[in-house]
C-alpha positions in Angstrom: 64.7 36.5 172.0 62.1 35.4 169.4 61.0 39.0 168.9 64.6 40.2 168.5 65.3 37.5 166.0 62.1 38.2 164.0 62.8 42.0 164.0 66.4 41.5 162.9 65.4 39.1 160.1 62.7 41.5 158.9 65.2 44.4 158.7 67.7 42.2 156.9 65.1 41.1 154.4 64.0 44.7 153.8 67.6 45.8 153.2 68.2 43.0 150.8 64.9 43.6 149.0 65.8 47.3 148.5 69.3 46.4 147.3 67.7 44.0 144.7 65.3 46.7 143.6 68.2 49.2 143.1 70.0 46.5 141.0 66.9 46.0 138.8 66.4 49.8 138.4 70.1 50.3 137.4 69.7 47.5 134.8 66.6 49.2 133.5 68.4 52.6 133.4 71.3 51.1 131.4 68.8 49.9 128.9 67.2 53.4 128.7 70.4 55.1 127.7 71.0 52.7 124.8 74.4 51.6 126.1 73.5 47.9 126.2 75.2 45.7 123.6 72.6 44.1 121.5 71.4 44.0 117.9 68.3 46.1 118.6 68.2 49.6 117.0 69.0 52.3 119.5 66.8 55.3 120.1 68.3 58.5 119.1 67.2 60.5 122.1 66.5 58.5 125.3 63.5 59.5 127.3 65.0 61.8 130.0 61.9 61.9 132.2 61.9 58.1 132.6 65.7 58.2 133.3 65.1 61.0 135.9 62.3 59.1 137.5 64.5 56.0 137.8 67.3 58.0 139.3 64.9 59.5 141.9 63.6 56.0 142.7 67.2 54.7 143.2 68.0 57.7 145.5 64.8 57.1 147.5 65.7 53.4 147.9 69.2 54.2 148.9 67.9 56.6 151.6 65.5 53.9 152.8 68.3 51.4 153.0 70.4 53.8 155.0 67.6 54.4 157.5 66.8 50.7 157.8 70.5 49.9 158.2 70.7 52.4 161.1 67.7 50.8 162.7 69.3 47.3 162.2 72.7 48.6 163.6 71.0 50.0 166.7 69.2 46.7 167.3 72.4 44.7 166.9 74.3 47.1 169.2 71.7 46.8 171.9 71.8 43.0 171.7 75.6 43.0 171.8 75.5 45.1 175.0 73.1 42.6 176.5 75.2 39.6 175.4 78.4 41.2 176.8 76.7 41.3 180.2 76.4 37.5 180.3 79.0 36.2 182.7 79.4 32.6 181.4 81.8 32.6 178.4 80.3 29.6 176.6 76.8 31.1 176.9 78.1 34.5 175.7 79.8 32.7 172.7 76.6 30.8 171.9 74.5 34.0 172.0 77.0 35.9 169.8 77.0 33.1 167.2 73.2 32.8 167.1 72.0 36.4 167.6 74.9 38.5 166.2 76.3 36.2 163.5 72.9 34.6 162.8 74.5 31.1 162.5 72.2 28.1 162.2 72.1 25.7 165.1 74.1 23.0 163.2 77.0 25.4 162.6 77.0 26.5 166.3 77.1 22.8 167.4 80.0 22.2 165.0 82.0 25.3 166.0 81.5 24.8 169.7 81.9 21.0 169.6 78.8 20.4 171.6 75.9 18.0 171.1 72.5 19.3 170.1 71.0 18.8 173.6 74.0 20.5 175.2 73.7 23.5 172.9 70.0 23.8 173.6 70.5 23.6 177.4 73.3 26.2 177.2 71.0 28.4 175.1 68.2 28.1 177.8 70.7 29.1 180.5 72.0 32.0 178.3 68.5 33.3 177.6 67.7 33.2 181.3 70.9 35.2 182.0 69.8 37.8 179.4 66.3 38.0 180.9 67.8 38.5 184.4 70.1 41.2 183.0 67.0 42.9 181.4 65.2 42.9 184.8 68.3 44.3 186.6 68.9 46.8 183.8 65.3 48.0 184.0 65.4 48.1 187.8 68.5 50.2 187.7 66.9 52.8 185.4 63.8 52.9 187.5 61.6 51.4 184.8 60.4 48.4 186.9 
């Protein structure tokens, strides 16, 4: 579970970082065409090569975001399939809240109305159920 969590967080951070970069590039591009409202004199002819370079950077970042989003979506879909195989409803709900909705423990405790110790016990049980599903799933595909 730790590896899944770290990978999902890494992908989410990468997507957010690329979105931020696009935002900054778009702000810079607006400044290049002289359309910003300020008291600085405008250039008569904006530098087209800089503008083109910025547009190409934005397009490359958007492509990277799309590829990373597809990787993230596949990771989430795989985890959702695993979670849906857990028989216990409370354990399934806890796993969804933590690993699909990425809620902090305090929010999970509040939403489920359980104490910290009960949530952690339930989490241990749920993770064990996921691991047993992994073993059975691998055994059924002939990978074990």
